[in-house]
C-alpha angles and dihedrals in degrees: 000000000000131000120216128183123203130197126236107320097187095186095310096134100164100061089045091053091049092051093049090049091049093057093040090240108208110213091199097061114001121091127221116206114202121196093208133255089100091163146037135064094032123092101244110044093139094051090046093053093047091051094050093045090051091057088067111182092002089072118068111183137168126209121265128195092259091052090052089048089055091052090051090054096045090052094044096247089122127024121235120234123232093254096041113136090219098063092097090060094045091052096042120114090236097045094120092045089054090046090052089052092049093049088058092057113104130228092228135024121190119191110197094189098055092026099231134134116208122202139141108242103004147272116292104248094223091061124078114229089255091053091048090053091049093049093046092052091051089062096037091058090056095046092053090063107070097209094047091044093055091048092051093045088061091060106042104076102103138089091227135132093039095184132050122244130165086226095064117123117256098262092042090053093052092045092051092047092052092046092049095050097040109026110025122123112137128032132186120233087256093058100260118148118229102210098167102067132058102173128145129294089248091063095060119118138178092287096037110054127163105250093236091058091063112090117249112173093193090069096051095105096043138071111228111215114198146149134187098102109088092161089062092049122192116003111189118169131134089265105032134045115184110185106178098112095163107252090159088056093054100271124095144296117236130210120188128198106223115217124221092250123053094226096054124103119270122228113221130204121188134195113201119219114267 
């Protein structure tokens, strides 16, 4: 029984299939961890979603910002454009079944046995892991109710508030939680999210710090597995594993075999862009 984590797939079905074949992925006992952004930009988003859904409990995925964007389009909160790569899903006979499956995906998964935390963009450094779990669940409960999910989707598209406070109004709290888990890259030392720049690690400065370079003692015994940041590329330290290596931008897709202990070495498999 092996655990594998894959970076942002973004509708790139073929390299995912090659990687799973390379490691002889056993759908009866192996587990695939997906960091979100399962769809969009790539050519086969519909086929990708159907594959992951078919894996049932052998696929553990979190929601990414592109997955939430797809939900917004399926439910009519946002309108697709003529060239949008998600139109095949929206027009598919099983679109709402796929949407139901997506709505059940969490923002954060913590595995206490293998000591990993799985999320799309990251864990806001000013939250403890327990607080992050609590905040994630507050949004997940809403998403699992279709009517409440649609209502919330209509209110989340903003970069404000940029900083967490327990005094935030209800909608502002939910918006910040979603932005932190699905869009975060840089933070300021005061806890403000910079949601307008992606950039490279080398361009960080004292007011523009990669979130994973800000100390968070509550994560010290876990490995945080995330994606979202193709410009940063592979991040592979004992505490952080960033797997968005930019296949959709012409680079490669990365699959990682996750060991049973957080401090053990990770085995990486890559599929270059065709």
